[in-house]
mmCIF file of the N, C-alpha and C atoms, coordinates in Angstrom:
data_MODEL
# 
_entry.id   MODEL 
# 
loop_
_atom_site.group_PDB 
_atom_site.id 
_atom_site.type_symbol 
_atom_site.label_atom_id 
_atom_site.label_alt_id 
_atom_site.label_comp_id 
_atom_site.label_asym_id 
_atom_site.label_entity_id 
_atom_site.label_seq_id 
_atom_site.pdbx_PDB_ins_code 
_atom_site.Cartn_x 
_atom_site.Cartn_y 
_atom_site.Cartn_z 
_atom_site.occupancy 
_atom_site.B_iso_or_equiv 
_atom_site.pdbx_formal_charge 
_atom_site.auth_seq_id 
_atom_site.auth_comp_id 
_atom_site.auth_asym_id 
_atom_site.auth_atom_id 
_atom_site.pdbx_PDB_model_num 
ATOM 1   N N  . UNK A 1 1  ? -114.417 -82.272  -80.950  1.00 0.00 ? 1  UNK A N  1 
ATOM 2   C CA . UNK A 1 1  ? -114.773 -83.683  -80.608  1.00 0.00 ? 1  UNK A CA 1 
ATOM 3   C C  . UNK A 1 1  ? -115.398 -83.730  -79.128  1.00 0.00 ? 1  UNK A C  1 
ATOM 4   N N  . UNK A 1 2  ? -114.778 -83.049  -78.251  1.00 0.00 ? 2  UNK A N  1 
ATOM 5   C CA . UNK A 1 2  ? -115.286 -82.982  -76.887  1.00 0.00 ? 2  UNK A CA 1 
ATOM 6   C C  . UNK A 1 2  ? -116.751 -82.451  -76.816  1.00 0.00 ? 2  UNK A C  1 
ATOM 7   N N  . UNK A 1 3  ? -116.950 -81.451  -77.633  1.00 0.00 ? 3  UNK A N  1 
ATOM 8   C CA . UNK A 1 3  ? -118.326 -80.802  -77.626  1.00 0.00 ? 3  UNK A CA 1 
ATOM 9   C C  . UNK A 1 3  ? -119.356 -81.770  -78.177  1.00 0.00 ? 3  UNK A C  1 
ATOM 10  N N  . UNK A 1 4  ? -118.958 -82.563  -79.127  1.00 0.00 ? 4  UNK A N  1 
ATOM 11  C CA . UNK A 1 4  ? -119.786 -83.481  -79.775  1.00 0.00 ? 4  UNK A CA 1 
ATOM 12  C C  . UNK A 1 4  ? -120.231 -84.616  -78.820  1.00 0.00 ? 4  UNK A C  1 
ATOM 13  N N  . UNK A 1 5  ? -119.195 -85.156  -78.167  1.00 0.00 ? 5  UNK A N  1 
ATOM 14  C CA . UNK A 1 5  ? -119.426 -86.189  -77.127  1.00 0.00 ? 5  UNK A CA 1 
ATOM 15  C C  . UNK A 1 5  ? -120.385 -85.712  -75.929  1.00 0.00 ? 5  UNK A C  1 
ATOM 16  N N  . UNK A 1 6  ? -119.958 -84.489  -75.468  1.00 0.00 ? 6  UNK A N  1 
ATOM 17  C CA . UNK A 1 6  ? -120.833 -84.039  -74.419  1.00 0.00 ? 6  UNK A CA 1 
ATOM 18  C C  . UNK A 1 6  ? -122.112 -83.566  -74.703  1.00 0.00 ? 6  UNK A C  1 
ATOM 19  N N  . UNK A 1 7  ? -122.225 -82.958  -76.007  1.00 0.00 ? 7  UNK A N  1 
ATOM 20  C CA . UNK A 1 7  ? -123.576 -82.379  -76.476  1.00 0.00 ? 7  UNK A CA 1 
ATOM 21  C C  . UNK A 1 7  ? -124.449 -83.360  -77.183  1.00 0.00 ? 7  UNK A C  1 
ATOM 22  N N  . UNK A 1 8  ? -123.899 -84.186  -78.041  1.00 0.00 ? 8  UNK A N  1 
ATOM 23  C CA . UNK A 1 8  ? -124.716 -85.093  -78.803  1.00 0.00 ? 8  UNK A CA 1 
ATOM 24  C C  . UNK A 1 8  ? -124.780 -86.522  -78.332  1.00 0.00 ? 8  UNK A C  1 
ATOM 25  N N  . UNK A 1 9  ? -123.649 -87.076  -78.015  1.00 0.00 ? 9  UNK A N  1 
ATOM 26  C CA . UNK A 1 9  ? -123.612 -88.507  -77.687  1.00 0.00 ? 9  UNK A CA 1 
ATOM 27  C C  . UNK A 1 9  ? -123.629 -88.680  -76.175  1.00 0.00 ? 9  UNK A C  1 
ATOM 28  N N  . UNK A 1 10 ? -123.293 -87.775  -75.378  1.00 0.00 ? 10 UNK A N  1 
ATOM 29  C CA . UNK A 1 10 ? -123.244 -87.783  -73.865  1.00 0.00 ? 10 UNK A CA 1 
ATOM 30  C C  . UNK A 1 10 ? -122.193 -88.798  -73.320  1.00 0.00 ? 10 UNK A C  1 
ATOM 31  N N  . UNK A 1 11 ? -122.210 -89.940  -73.781  1.00 0.00 ? 11 UNK A N  1 
ATOM 32  C CA . UNK A 1 11 ? -121.291 -91.013  -73.338  1.00 0.00 ? 11 UNK A CA 1 
ATOM 33  C C  . UNK A 1 11 ? -120.843 -91.826  -74.471  1.00 0.00 ? 11 UNK A C  1 
ATOM 34  N N  . UNK A 1 12 ? -119.549 -92.160  -74.569  1.00 0.00 ? 12 UNK A N  1 
ATOM 35  C CA . UNK A 1 12 ? -118.863 -92.843  -75.620  1.00 0.00 ? 12 UNK A CA 1 
ATOM 36  C C  . UNK A 1 12 ? -118.159 -94.094  -75.002  1.00 0.00 ? 12 UNK A C  1 
ATOM 37  N N  . UNK A 1 13 ? -118.504 -95.327  -75.546  1.00 0.00 ? 13 UNK A N  1 
ATOM 38  C CA . UNK A 1 13 ? -117.734 -96.390  -75.127  1.00 0.00 ? 13 UNK A CA 1 
ATOM 39  C C  . UNK A 1 13 ? -116.380 -96.468  -75.828  1.00 0.00 ? 13 UNK A C  1 
ATOM 40  N N  . UNK A 1 14 ? -115.308 -96.751  -75.037  1.00 0.00 ? 14 UNK A N  1 
ATOM 41  C CA . UNK A 1 14 ? -113.958 -96.756  -75.697  1.00 0.00 ? 14 UNK A CA 1 
ATOM 42  C C  . UNK A 1 14 ? -113.918 -97.712  -76.876  1.00 0.00 ? 14 UNK A C  1 
ATOM 43  N N  . UNK A 1 15 ? -114.651 -98.855  -76.863  1.00 0.00 ? 15 UNK A N  1 
ATOM 44  C CA . UNK A 1 15 ? -114.681 -99.776  -77.931  1.00 0.00 ? 15 UNK A CA 1 
ATOM 45  C C  . UNK A 1 15 ? -115.164 -99.146  -79.276  1.00 0.00 ? 15 UNK A C  1 
ATOM 46  N N  . UNK A 1 16 ? -115.954 -98.172  -79.146  1.00 0.00 ? 16 UNK A N  1 
ATOM 47  C CA . UNK A 1 16 ? -116.643 -97.582  -80.360  1.00 0.00 ? 16 UNK A CA 1 
ATOM 48  C C  . UNK A 1 16 ? -116.041 -96.303  -80.653  1.00 0.00 ? 16 UNK A C  1 
ATOM 49  N N  . UNK A 1 17 ? -115.032 -95.864  -79.971  1.00 0.00 ? 17 UNK A N  1 
ATOM 50  C CA . UNK A 1 17 ? -114.461 -94.490  -80.123  1.00 0.00 ? 17 UNK A CA 1 
ATOM 51  C C  . UNK A 1 17 ? -114.047 -94.181  -81.623  1.00 0.00 ? 17 UNK A C  1 
ATOM 52  N N  . UNK A 1 18 ? -113.416 -95.135  -82.254  1.00 0.00 ? 18 UNK A N  1 
ATOM 53  C CA . UNK A 1 18 ? -113.007 -94.940  -83.616  1.00 0.00 ? 18 UNK A CA 1 
ATOM 54  C C  . UNK A 1 18 ? -114.092 -94.677  -84.549  1.00 0.00 ? 18 UNK A C  1 
ATOM 55  N N  . UNK A 1 19 ? -115.288 -95.270  -84.272  1.00 0.00 ? 19 UNK A N  1 
ATOM 56  C CA . UNK A 1 19 ? -116.431 -94.893  -85.085  1.00 0.00 ? 19 UNK A CA 1 
ATOM 57  C C  . UNK A 1 19 ? -116.904 -93.441  -84.961  1.00 0.00 ? 19 UNK A C  1 
ATOM 58  N N  . UNK A 1 20 ? -116.944 -93.074  -83.682  1.00 0.00 ? 20 UNK A N  1 
ATOM 59  C CA . UNK A 1 20 ? -117.293 -91.656  -83.494  1.00 0.00 ? 20 UNK A CA 1 
ATOM 60  C C  . UNK A 1 20 ? -116.295 -90.698  -84.190  1.00 0.00 ? 20 UNK A C  1 
ATOM 61  N N  . UNK A 1 21 ? -115.055 -91.098  -84.097  1.00 0.00 ? 21 UNK A N  1 
ATOM 62  C CA . UNK A 1 21 ? -114.000 -90.212  -84.816  1.00 0.00 ? 21 UNK A CA 1 
ATOM 63  C C  . UNK A 1 21 ? -114.085 -90.167  -86.269  1.00 0.00 ? 21 UNK A C  1 
ATOM 64  N N  . UNK A 1 22 ? -114.474 -91.356  -86.841  1.00 0.00 ? 22 UNK A N  1 
ATOM 65  C CA . UNK A 1 22 ? -114.628 -91.505  -88.195  1.00 0.00 ? 22 UNK A CA 1 
ATOM 66  C C  . UNK A 1 22 ? -115.854 -90.655  -88.772  1.00 0.00 ? 22 UNK A C  1 
ATOM 67  N N  . UNK A 1 23 ? -116.934 -90.679  -87.960  1.00 0.00 ? 23 UNK A N  1 
ATOM 68  C CA . UNK A 1 23 ? -118.134 -89.842  -88.234  1.00 0.00 ? 23 UNK A CA 1 
ATOM 69  C C  . UNK A 1 23 ? -117.726 -88.392  -88.228  1.00 0.00 ? 23 UNK A C  1 
ATOM 70  N N  . UNK A 1 24 ? -117.006 -87.902  -87.216  1.00 0.00 ? 24 UNK A N  1 
ATOM 71  C CA . UNK A 1 24 ? -116.650 -86.459  -87.131  1.00 0.00 ? 24 UNK A CA 1 
ATOM 72  C C  . UNK A 1 24 ? -115.610 -86.102  -88.186  1.00 0.00 ? 24 UNK A C  1 
ATOM 73  N N  . UNK A 1 25 ? -114.710 -86.972  -88.582  1.00 0.00 ? 25 UNK A N  1 
ATOM 74  C CA . UNK A 1 25 ? -113.802 -86.674  -89.703  1.00 0.00 ? 25 UNK A CA 1 
ATOM 75  C C  . UNK A 1 25 ? -114.561 -86.547  -90.919  1.00 0.00 ? 25 UNK A C  1 
ATOM 76  N N  . UNK A 1 26 ? -115.609 -87.391  -91.156  1.00 0.00 ? 26 UNK A N  1 
ATOM 77  C CA . UNK A 1 26 ? -116.413 -87.279  -92.349  1.00 0.00 ? 26 UNK A CA 1 
ATOM 78  C C  . UNK A 1 26 ? -117.162 -85.913  -92.421  1.00 0.00 ? 26 UNK A C  1 
ATOM 79  N N  . UNK A 1 27 ? -117.731 -85.661  -91.245  1.00 0.00 ? 27 UNK A N  1 
ATOM 80  C CA . UNK A 1 27 ? -118.477 -84.316  -91.224  1.00 0.00 ? 27 UNK A CA 1 
ATOM 81  C C  . UNK A 1 27 ? -117.637 -83.113  -91.458  1.00 0.00 ? 27 UNK A C  1 
ATOM 82  N N  . UNK A 1 28 ? -116.357 -83.178  -90.845  1.00 0.00 ? 28 UNK A N  1 
ATOM 83  C CA . UNK A 1 28 ? -115.405 -82.065  -91.077  1.00 0.00 ? 28 UNK A CA 1 
ATOM 84  C C  . UNK A 1 28 ? -115.013 -81.988  -92.546  1.00 0.00 ? 28 UNK A C  1 
ATOM 85  N N  . UNK A 1 29 ? -114.749 -83.115  -93.075  1.00 0.00 ? 29 UNK A N  1 
ATOM 86  C CA . UNK A 1 29 ? -114.265 -83.092  -94.550  1.00 0.00 ? 29 UNK A CA 1 
ATOM 87  C C  . UNK A 1 29 ? -115.300 -82.669  -95.510  1.00 0.00 ? 29 UNK A C  1 
ATOM 88  N N  . UNK A 1 30 ? -116.595 -82.912  -95.118  1.00 0.00 ? 30 UNK A N  1 
ATOM 89  C CA . UNK A 1 30 ? -117.764 -82.651  -96.055  1.00 0.00 ? 30 UNK A CA 1 
ATOM 90  C C  . UNK A 1 30 ? -118.398 -81.347  -95.768  1.00 0.00 ? 30 UNK A C  1 
ATOM 91  N N  . UNK A 1 31 ? -117.846 -80.516  -94.880  1.00 0.00 ? 31 UNK A N  1 
ATOM 92  C CA . UNK A 1 31 ? -118.459 -79.333  -94.395  1.00 0.00 ? 31 UNK A CA 1 
ATOM 93  C C  . UNK A 1 31 ? -118.716 -78.269  -95.477  1.00 0.00 ? 31 UNK A C  1 
ATOM 94  N N  . UNK A 1 32 ? -117.888 -78.248  -96.449  1.00 0.00 ? 32 UNK A N  1 
ATOM 95  C CA . UNK A 1 32 ? -117.962 -77.218  -97.519  1.00 0.00 ? 32 UNK A CA 1 
ATOM 96  C C  . UNK A 1 32 ? -118.886 -77.646  -98.669  1.00 0.00 ? 32 UNK A C  1 
ATOM 97  N N  . UNK A 1 33 ? -119.573 -78.708  -98.482  1.00 0.00 ? 33 UNK A N  1 
ATOM 98  C CA . UNK A 1 33 ? -120.479 -79.208  -99.506  1.00 0.00 ? 33 UNK A CA 1 
ATOM 99  C C  . UNK A 1 33 ? -121.563 -78.172  -99.805  1.00 0.00 ? 33 UNK A C  1 
ATOM 100 N N  . UNK A 1 34 ? -121.533 -77.735  -101.021 1.00 0.00 ? 34 UNK A N  1 
ATOM 101 C CA . UNK A 1 34 ? -122.597 -76.614  -101.308 1.00 0.00 ? 34 UNK A CA 1 
ATOM 102 C C  . UNK A 1 34 ? -124.028 -77.178  -101.171 1.00 0.00 ? 34 UNK A C  1 
ATOM 103 N N  . UNK A 1 35 ? -124.278 -78.341  -101.129 1.00 0.00 ? 35 UNK A N  1 
ATOM 104 C CA . UNK A 1 35 ? -125.643 -78.949  -100.891 1.00 0.00 ? 35 UNK A CA 1 
ATOM 105 C C  . UNK A 1 35 ? -125.974 -79.041  -99.476  1.00 0.00 ? 35 UNK A C  1 
ATOM 106 N N  . UNK A 1 36 ? -125.130 -78.759  -98.615  1.00 0.00 ? 36 UNK A N  1 
ATOM 107 C CA . UNK A 1 36 ? -125.423 -78.790  -97.169  1.00 0.00 ? 36 UNK A CA 1 
ATOM 108 C C  . UNK A 1 36 ? -125.606 -80.205  -96.668  1.00 0.00 ? 36 UNK A C  1 
ATOM 109 N N  . UNK A 1 37 ? -126.593 -80.271  -95.684  1.00 0.00 ? 37 UNK A N  1 
ATOM 110 C CA . UNK A 1 37 ? -126.804 -81.554  -94.980  1.00 0.00 ? 37 UNK A CA 1 
ATOM 111 C C  . UNK A 1 37 ? -127.327 -82.550  -95.972  1.00 0.00 ? 37 UNK A C  1 
ATOM 112 N N  . UNK A 1 38 ? -128.278 -82.248  -96.909  1.00 0.00 ? 38 UNK A N  1 
ATOM 113 C CA . UNK A 1 38 ? -128.736 -83.174  -97.920  1.00 0.00 ? 38 UNK A CA 1 
ATOM 114 C C  . UNK A 1 38 ? -127.625 -83.747  -98.676  1.00 0.00 ? 38 UNK A C  1 
ATOM 115 N N  . UNK A 1 39 ? -126.639 -82.998  -99.137  1.00 0.00 ? 39 UNK A N  1 
ATOM 116 C CA . UNK A 1 39 ? -125.499 -83.527  -99.979  1.00 0.00 ? 39 UNK A CA 1 
ATOM 117 C C  . UNK A 1 39 ? -124.684 -84.462  -99.216  1.00 0.00 ? 39 UNK A C  1 
ATOM 118 N N  . UNK A 1 40 ? -124.418 -84.089  -97.928  1.00 0.00 ? 40 UNK A N  1 
ATOM 119 C CA . UNK A 1 40 ? -123.616 -84.925  -97.028  1.00 0.00 ? 40 UNK A CA 1 
ATOM 120 C C  . UNK A 1 40 ? -124.245 -86.185  -96.840  1.00 0.00 ? 40 UNK A C  1 
ATOM 121 N N  . UNK A 1 41 ? -125.579 -86.187  -96.551  1.00 0.00 ? 41 UNK A N  1 
ATOM 122 C CA . UNK A 1 41 ? -126.367 -87.420  -96.356  1.00 0.00 ? 41 UNK A CA 1 
ATOM 123 C C  . UNK A 1 41 ? -126.329 -88.368  -97.566  1.00 0.00 ? 41 UNK A C  1 
ATOM 124 N N  . UNK A 1 42 ? -126.545 -87.850  -98.759  1.00 0.00 ? 42 UNK A N  1 
ATOM 125 C CA . UNK A 1 42 ? -126.504 -88.581  -99.985  1.00 0.00 ? 42 UNK A CA 1 
ATOM 126 C C  . UNK A 1 42 ? -125.161 -89.163  -100.268 1.00 0.00 ? 42 UNK A C  1 
ATOM 127 N N  . UNK A 1 43 ? -124.120 -88.475  -99.899  1.00 0.00 ? 43 UNK A N  1 
ATOM 128 C CA . UNK A 1 43 ? -122.793 -88.986  -100.073 1.00 0.00 ? 43 UNK A CA 1 
ATOM 129 C C  . UNK A 1 43 ? -122.446 -90.068  -99.001  1.00 0.00 ? 43 UNK A C  1 
ATOM 130 N N  . UNK A 1 44 ? -122.977 -89.906  -97.902  1.00 0.00 ? 44 UNK A N  1 
ATOM 131 C CA . UNK A 1 44 ? -122.803 -91.109  -96.885  1.00 0.00 ? 44 UNK A CA 1 
ATOM 132 C C  . UNK A 1 44 ? -123.587 -92.399  -97.230  1.00 0.00 ? 44 UNK A C  1 
ATOM 133 N N  . UNK A 1 45 ? -124.779 -92.147  -97.933  1.00 0.00 ? 45 UNK A N  1 
ATOM 134 C CA . UNK A 1 45 ? -125.545 -93.304  -98.263  1.00 0.00 ? 45 UNK A CA 1 
ATOM 135 C C  . UNK A 1 45 ? -124.865 -93.933  -99.492  1.00 0.00 ? 45 UNK A C  1 
ATOM 136 N N  . UNK A 1 46 ? -124.249 -93.249  -100.404 1.00 0.00 ? 46 UNK A N  1 
ATOM 137 C CA . UNK A 1 46 ? -123.561 -93.793  -101.542 1.00 0.00 ? 46 UNK A CA 1 
ATOM 138 C C  . UNK A 1 46 ? -122.334 -94.677  -101.060 1.00 0.00 ? 46 UNK A C  1 
ATOM 139 N N  . UNK A 1 47 ? -121.612 -94.099  -100.092 1.00 0.00 ? 47 UNK A N  1 
ATOM 140 C CA . UNK A 1 47 ? -120.408 -94.813  -99.581  1.00 0.00 ? 47 UNK A CA 1 
ATOM 141 C C  . UNK A 1 47 ? -120.749 -95.977  -98.744  1.00 0.00 ? 47 UNK A C  1 
ATOM 142 N N  . UNK A 1 48 ? -121.991 -96.176  -98.230  1.00 0.00 ? 48 UNK A N  1 
ATOM 143 C CA . UNK A 1 48 ? -122.409 -97.152  -97.348  1.00 0.00 ? 48 UNK A CA 1 
ATOM 144 C C  . UNK A 1 48 ? -122.880 -98.387  -98.118  1.00 0.00 ? 48 UNK A C  1 
ATOM 145 N N  . UNK A 1 49 ? -123.211 -98.133  -99.386  1.00 0.00 ? 49 UNK A N  1 
ATOM 146 C CA . UNK A 1 49 ? -123.814 -99.212  -100.177 1.00 0.00 ? 49 UNK A CA 1 
ATOM 147 C C  . UNK A 1 49 ? -122.769 -100.350 -100.338 1.00 0.00 ? 49 UNK A C  1 
ATOM 148 N N  . UNK A 1 50 ? -123.323 -101.582 -100.154 1.00 0.00 ? 50 UNK A N  1 
ATOM 149 C CA . UNK A 1 50 ? -122.540 -102.778 -100.226 1.00 0.00 ? 50 UNK A CA 1 
ATOM 150 C C  . UNK A 1 50 ? -121.703 -103.130 -98.863  1.00 0.00 ? 50 UNK A C  1 
ATOM 151 N N  . UNK A 1 51 ? -121.820 -102.377 -97.888  1.00 0.00 ? 51 UNK A N  1 
ATOM 152 C CA . UNK A 1 51 ? -121.180 -102.644 -96.620  1.00 0.00 ? 51 UNK A CA 1 
ATOM 153 C C  . UNK A 1 51 ? -122.284 -103.130 -95.643  1.00 0.00 ? 51 UNK A C  1 
ATOM 154 N N  . UNK A 1 52 ? -121.736 -104.033 -94.711  1.00 0.00 ? 52 UNK A N  1 
ATOM 155 C CA . UNK A 1 52 ? -122.685 -104.579 -93.645  1.00 0.00 ? 52 UNK A CA 1 
ATOM 156 C C  . UNK A 1 52 ? -122.016 -104.734 -92.436  1.00 0.00 ? 52 UNK A C  1 
ATOM 157 N N  . UNK A 1 53 ? -122.661 -104.109 -91.370  1.00 0.00 ? 53 UNK A N  1 
ATOM 158 C CA . UNK A 1 53 ? -122.220 -104.174 -90.009  1.00 0.00 ? 53 UNK A CA 1 
ATOM 159 C C  . UNK A 1 53 ? -123.037 -105.109 -89.244  1.00 0.00 ? 53 UNK A C  1 
ATOM 160 N N  . UNK A 1 54 ? -122.564 -106.236 -88.806  1.00 0.00 ? 54 UNK A N  1 
ATOM 161 C CA . UNK A 1 54 ? -123.436 -107.168 -88.149  1.00 0.00 ? 54 UNK A CA 1 
ATOM 162 C C  . UNK A 1 54 ? -123.454 -106.765 -86.681  1.00 0.00 ? 54 UNK A C  1 
ATOM 163 N N  . UNK A 1 55 ? -124.435 -107.358 -85.941  1.00 0.00 ? 55 UNK A N  1 
ATOM 164 C CA . UNK A 1 55 ? -124.638 -107.032 -84.501  1.00 0.00 ? 55 UNK A CA 1 
ATOM 165 C C  . UNK A 1 55 ? -123.426 -107.452 -83.725  1.00 0.00 ? 55 UNK A C  1 
ATOM 166 N N  . UNK A 1 56 ? -122.946 -108.707 -84.083  1.00 0.00 ? 56 UNK A N  1 
ATOM 167 C CA . UNK A 1 56 ? -121.766 -109.329 -83.356  1.00 0.00 ? 56 UNK A CA 1 
ATOM 168 C C  . UNK A 1 56 ? -120.574 -108.325 -83.500  1.00 0.00 ? 56 UNK A C  1 
ATOM 169 N N  . UNK A 1 57 ? -120.352 -107.856 -84.685  1.00 0.00 ? 57 UNK A N  1 
ATOM 170 C CA . UNK A 1 57 ? -119.135 -106.940 -84.946  1.00 0.00 ? 57 UNK A CA 1 
ATOM 171 C C  . UNK A 1 57 ? -119.413 -105.623 -84.132  1.00 0.00 ? 57 UNK A C  1 
ATOM 172 N N  . UNK A 1 58 ? -120.609 -105.139 -84.180  1.00 0.00 ? 58 UNK A N  1 
ATOM 173 C CA . UNK A 1 58 ? -120.892 -103.824 -83.526  1.00 0.00 ? 58 UNK A CA 1 
ATOM 174 C C  . UNK A 1 58 ? -120.725 -103.954 -82.125  1.00 0.00 ? 58 UNK A C  1 
ATOM 175 N N  . UNK A 1 59 ? -121.184 -105.003 -81.545  1.00 0.00 ? 59 UNK A N  1 
ATOM 176 C CA . UNK A 1 59 ? -121.095 -105.157 -79.988  1.00 0.00 ? 59 UNK A CA 1 
ATOM 177 C C  . UNK A 1 59 ? -119.888 -105.724 -79.590  1.00 0.00 ? 59 UNK A C  1 
ATOM 178 N N  . UNK A 1 60 ? -119.026 -106.271 -80.418  1.00 0.00 ? 60 UNK A N  1 
ATOM 179 C CA . UNK A 1 60 ? -117.824 -106.964 -79.970  1.00 0.00 ? 60 UNK A CA 1 
ATOM 180 C C  . UNK A 1 60 ? -117.983 -108.239 -79.505  1.00 0.00 ? 60 UNK A C  1 
ATOM 181 N N  . UNK A 1 61 ? -119.171 -108.897 -79.659  1.00 0.00 ? 61 UNK A N  1 
ATOM 182 C CA . UNK A 1 61 ? -119.368 -110.239 -79.196  1.00 0.00 ? 61 UNK A CA 1 
ATOM 183 C C  . UNK A 1 61 ? -118.505 -111.213 -80.081  1.00 0.00 ? 61 UNK A C  1 
ATOM 184 N N  . UNK A 1 62 ? -117.957 -112.228 -79.457  1.00 0.00 ? 62 UNK A N  1 
ATOM 185 C CA . UNK A 1 62 ? -117.102 -113.118 -80.172  1.00 0.00 ? 62 UNK A CA 1 
ATOM 186 C C  . UNK A 1 62 ? -115.617 -112.734 -80.211  1.00 0.00 ? 62 UNK A C  1 
ATOM 187 N N  . UNK A 1 63 ? -115.369 -111.508 -79.812  1.00 0.00 ? 63 UNK A N  1 
ATOM 188 C CA . UNK A 1 63 ? -113.861 -111.092 -79.799  1.00 0.00 ? 63 UNK A CA 1 
ATOM 189 C C  . UNK A 1 63 ? -113.204 -111.774 -78.578  1.00 0.00 ? 63 UNK A C  1 
ATOM 190 N N  . UNK A 1 64 ? -111.996 -112.245 -78.777  1.00 0.00 ? 64 UNK A N  1 
ATOM 191 C CA . UNK A 1 64 ? -111.319 -112.933 -77.692  1.00 0.00 ? 64 UNK A CA 1 
ATOM 192 C C  . UNK A 1 64 ? -110.264 -111.903 -77.189  1.00 0.00 ? 64 UNK A C  1 
ATOM 193 N N  . UNK A 1 65 ? -110.743 -110.787 -76.630  1.00 0.00 ? 65 UNK A N  1 
ATOM 194 C CA . UNK A 1 65 ? -109.698 -109.865 -76.091  1.00 0.00 ? 65 UNK A CA 1 
ATOM 195 C C  . UNK A 1 65 ? -109.438 -109.983 -74.720  1.00 0.00 ? 65 UNK A C  1 
# 
């Protein structure tokens, strides 16, 4: 995870940390897919169908923390 943050993302906001962890968990769990990156991508697209992430939810606007 540290290598990913320093190498790919460079900086991670604590508010979004769980999203980066979820992405890395997915990549780790799908690493043995015999179709490689293409199979992992198609699987991600299939699981994203019907989900919506609004800008307010993504940025945390409207949260009363």
